[in-house]
NUDRENBA-884622 format. One record per residue (C-alpha): residue number from 1; chain; x, y, z. Coordinates in pm, whole numbers. Example, Ala and Ser with C-alpha at 12.3 -4.5 7.8 and 13.67 -1.06 7.14 Angstrom:
2
nr / kette / east / north / up
1 / A / 1230 / -450 / 780 .
2 / A / 1367 / -106 / 714 .
//
This chain:
209
nr / kette / east / north / up
1 / A / -166 / 599 / 949 .
2 / A / -231 / 282 / 751 .
3 / A / 40 / 90 / 572 .
4 / A / 84 / 176 / 204 .
5 / A / -141 / 480 / 245 .
6 / A / -19 / 770 / 27 .
7 / A / 71 / 1083 / 231 .
8 / A / 87 / 1436 / 108 .
9 / A / 305 / 1716 / 237 .
10 / A / 26 / 1834 / 472 .
11 / A / -5 / 1488 / 622 .
12 / A / 371 / 1470 / 685 .
13 / A / 363 / 1816 / 846 .
14 / A / 82 / 1717 / 1083 .
15 / A / 258 / 1389 / 1171 .
16 / A / 570 / 1584 / 1263 .
17 / A / 362 / 1805 / 1497 .
18 / A / 223 / 1496 / 1672 .
19 / A / 573 / 1338 / 1694 .
20 / A / 713 / 1657 / 1847 .
21 / A / 437 / 1666 / 2110 .
22 / A / 485 / 1297 / 2191 .
23 / A / 855 / 1351 / 2225 .
24 / A / 799 / 1645 / 2459 .
25 / A / 568 / 1462 / 2700 .
26 / A / 789 / 1152 / 2692 .
27 / A / 1106 / 1351 / 2764 .
28 / A / 960 / 1509 / 3075 .
29 / A / 767 / 1204 / 3198 .
30 / A / 428 / 1366 / 3152 .
31 / A / 101 / 1186 / 3088 .
32 / A / 55 / 1062 / 2729 .
33 / A / -130 / 1254 / 2465 .
34 / A / -506 / 1225 / 2442 .
35 / A / -784 / 1289 / 2684 .
36 / A / -803 / 1623 / 2862 .
37 / A / -597 / 1920 / 2748 .
38 / A / -582 / 2070 / 3097 .
39 / A / -228 / 2163 / 3208 .
40 / A / -78 / 2428 / 3439 .
41 / A / 222 / 2457 / 3208 .
42 / A / 159 / 2672 / 2898 .
43 / A / 417 / 2495 / 2683 .
44 / A / 274 / 2153 / 2763 .
45 / A / -81 / 2269 / 2690 .
46 / A / 34 / 2420 / 2360 .
47 / A / 185 / 2086 / 2252 .
48 / A / -131 / 1899 / 2351 .
49 / A / -360 / 2143 / 2165 .
50 / A / -141 / 2136 / 1852 .
51 / A / -132 / 1752 / 1857 .
52 / A / -509 / 1730 / 1892 .
53 / A / -566 / 1972 / 1601 .
54 / A / -314 / 1791 / 1384 .
55 / A / -478 / 1452 / 1457 .
56 / A / -821 / 1592 / 1370 .
57 / A / -692 / 1733 / 1041 .
58 / A / -523 / 1403 / 956 .
59 / A / -851 / 1218 / 1012 .
60 / A / -1030 / 1466 / 779 .
61 / A / -782 / 1428 / 490 .
62 / A / -751 / 1048 / 507 .
63 / A / -877 / 870 / 202 .
64 / A / -1228 / 726 / 241 .
65 / A / -1115 / 404 / 72 .
66 / A / -760 / 263 / 86 .
67 / A / -591 / 202 / -252 .
68 / A / -477 / -141 / -362 .
69 / A / -126 / -211 / -220 .
70 / A / -17 / -346 / -557 .
71 / A / -110 / -15 / -727 .
72 / A / 85 / 177 / -462 .
73 / A / 395 / -36 / -509 .
74 / A / 370 / 6 / -886 .
75 / A / 345 / 382 / -853 .
76 / A / 645 / 396 / -620 .
77 / A / 855 / 169 / -839 .
78 / A / 1132 / 365 / -1022 .
79 / A / 1048 / 412 / -1384 .
80 / A / 1290 / 291 / -1654 .
81 / A / 1460 / 545 / -1875 .
82 / A / 1236 / 668 / -2157 .
83 / A / 1353 / 597 / -2507 .
84 / A / 1336 / 910 / -2718 .
85 / A / 1304 / 833 / -3084 .
86 / A / 1488 / 1042 / -3347 .
87 / A / 1235 / 1260 / -3538 .
88 / A / 1439 / 1202 / -3857 .
89 / A / 1391 / 827 / -3858 .
90 / A / 1084 / 842 / -4080 .
91 / A / 1240 / 819 / -4426 .
92 / A / 1092 / 950 / -4750 .
93 / A / 888 / 715 / -4963 .
94 / A / 1128 / 770 / -5256 .
95 / A / 1425 / 609 / -5085 .
96 / A / 1568 / 303 / -5242 .
97 / A / 1494 / -38 / -5076 .
98 / A / 1855 / -99 / -4982 .
99 / A / 1889 / 244 / -4821 .
100 / A / 1558 / 206 / -4634 .
101 / A / 1658 / -138 / -4504 .
102 / A / 2000 / -17 / -4384 .
103 / A / 1849 / 289 / -4215 .
104 / A / 1585 / 75 / -4035 .
105 / A / 1850 / -166 / -3912 .
106 / A / 2065 / 117 / -3790 .
107 / A / 1781 / 283 / -3598 .
108 / A / 1673 / -52 / -3449 .
109 / A / 2024 / -111 / -3327 .
110 / A / 2041 / 241 / -3179 .
111 / A / 1711 / 201 / -3002 .
112 / A / 1823 / -132 / -2856 .
113 / A / 2149 / 25 / -2731 .
114 / A / 1954 / 314 / -2577 .
115 / A / 1724 / 75 / -2392 .
116 / A / 2019 / -125 / -2266 .
117 / A / 2204 / 185 / -2149 .
118 / A / 1891 / 314 / -1973 .
119 / A / 1841 / -18 / -1795 .
120 / A / 2204 / -27 / -1677 .
121 / A / 2183 / 332 / -1556 .
122 / A / 1867 / 255 / -1358 .
123 / A / 2026 / -50 / -1199 .
124 / A / 2344 / 140 / -1116 .
125 / A / 2142 / 419 / -952 .
126 / A / 1949 / 166 / -743 .
127 / A / 2271 / -6 / -633 .
128 / A / 2432 / 324 / -531 .
129 / A / 2123 / 423 / -337 .
130 / A / 2129 / 84 / -154 .
131 / A / 2494 / 124 / -66 .
132 / A / 2435 / 476 / 60 .
133 / A / 2159 / 355 / 286 .
134 / A / 2374 / 73 / 419 .
135 / A / 2668 / 304 / 502 .
136 / A / 2453 / 584 / 649 .
137 / A / 2517 / 615 / 1027 .
138 / A / 2234 / 530 / 1258 .
139 / A / 2028 / 822 / 1380 .
140 / A / 2083 / 937 / 1734 .
141 / A / 1809 / 839 / 1982 .
142 / A / 1533 / 1100 / 2015 .
143 / A / 1474 / 1034 / 2382 .
144 / A / 1787 / 1224 / 2494 .
145 / A / 1702 / 1460 / 2779 .
146 / A / 1815 / 1821 / 2742 .
147 / A / 1937 / 1892 / 3095 .
148 / A / 1951 / 2270 / 3035 .
149 / A / 1591 / 2282 / 2910 .
150 / A / 1487 / 2061 / 3204 .
151 / A / 1647 / 2293 / 3454 .
152 / A / 1476 / 2591 / 3287 .
153 / A / 1136 / 2422 / 3323 .
154 / A / 1206 / 2339 / 3685 .
155 / A / 1287 / 2707 / 3755 .
156 / A / 962 / 2815 / 3588 .
157 / A / 758 / 2559 / 3788 .
158 / A / 918 / 2674 / 4114 .
159 / A / 824 / 3032 / 4038 .
160 / A / 471 / 2917 / 3961 .
161 / A / 460 / 2723 / 4291 .
162 / A / 572 / 3032 / 4480 .
163 / A / 296 / 3236 / 4316 .
164 / A / 36 / 2974 / 4414 .
165 / A / 158 / 2972 / 4775 .
166 / A / 146 / 3352 / 4784 .
167 / A / -216 / 3348 / 4665 .
168 / A / -313 / 3091 / 4927 .
169 / A / -147 / 3290 / 5201 .
170 / A / -327 / 3602 / 5081 .
171 / A / -665 / 3426 / 5099 .
172 / A / -587 / 3280 / 5441 .
173 / A / -876 / 3100 / 5608 .
174 / A / -1144 / 3078 / 5336 .
175 / A / -1478 / 3232 / 5423 .
176 / A / -1768 / 3172 / 5188 .
177 / A / -1819 / 2941 / 4892 .
178 / A / -1617 / 3153 / 4649 .
179 / A / -1311 / 3162 / 4872 .
180 / A / -1326 / 2787 / 4943 .
181 / A / -1360 / 2715 / 4569 .
182 / A / -1062 / 2937 / 4495 .
183 / A / -852 / 2764 / 4763 .
184 / A / -953 / 2422 / 4627 .
185 / A / -849 / 2525 / 4275 .
186 / A / -513 / 2654 / 4399 .
187 / A / -453 / 2329 / 4587 .
188 / A / -519 / 2128 / 4272 .
189 / A / -276 / 2352 / 4077 .
190 / A / -17 / 2309 / 4354 .
191 / A / -53 / 1930 / 4342 .
192 / A / -12 / 1928 / 3965 .
193 / A / 302 / 2139 / 3983 .
194 / A / 450 / 1916 / 4248 .
195 / A / 382 / 1604 / 4041 .
196 / A / 545 / 1768 / 3740 .
197 / A / 847 / 1862 / 3950 .
198 / A / 877 / 1505 / 4073 .
199 / A / 866 / 1377 / 3714 .
200 / A / 1130 / 1627 / 3606 .
201 / A / 1353 / 1524 / 3895 .
202 / A / 1330 / 1163 / 3788 .
203 / A / 1419 / 1260 / 3430 .
204 / A / 1716 / 1463 / 3558 .
205 / A / 1845 / 1170 / 3765 .
206 / A / 1810 / 936 / 3470 .
207 / A / 1993 / 1180 / 3242 .
208 / A / 2282 / 1252 / 3476 .
209 / A / 2316 / 892 / 3594 .
//
């Protein structure tokens, strides 16, 4: 995302998907987003696939040419209050000169007062918004580890590890190319699960102190 690049609702939605996936892999100490989507954990793979699709859609909707930053700032600048003229200000041509002059002066004074009131209201609104931002409490850090969710993932990975070991014991001594390939694939899955368990244990230790 480039600075001062306008973003629509779809862009913000896709960015939130990528941020959620980045937060997930960071919280559990997994490898960063990008590259291969292979993963033995279904939830991790789902986050990686969603992040890749969201990134591709963002690249497709990005403007081919960036707008001028000055035009962007002008469009985002709060607009002053609009002065609404009174439809009855246009007097009849038969009015006397003194009456027409007095009416014009009255309307001019009213328009000036309206512009002044609108400017003051705009400035007051900006000041209140600035004060609200200054007094708003800081957001909580997003890297907080959910210990309960972490333990749930560990339990699921342990079950997956038991299933892999059971399949390897069922195959036993591999005979033939197909059996050796299956055992090799199971060993890779087992190593991936063990690495993930080690990363989760590090995250648990860091969270519990």
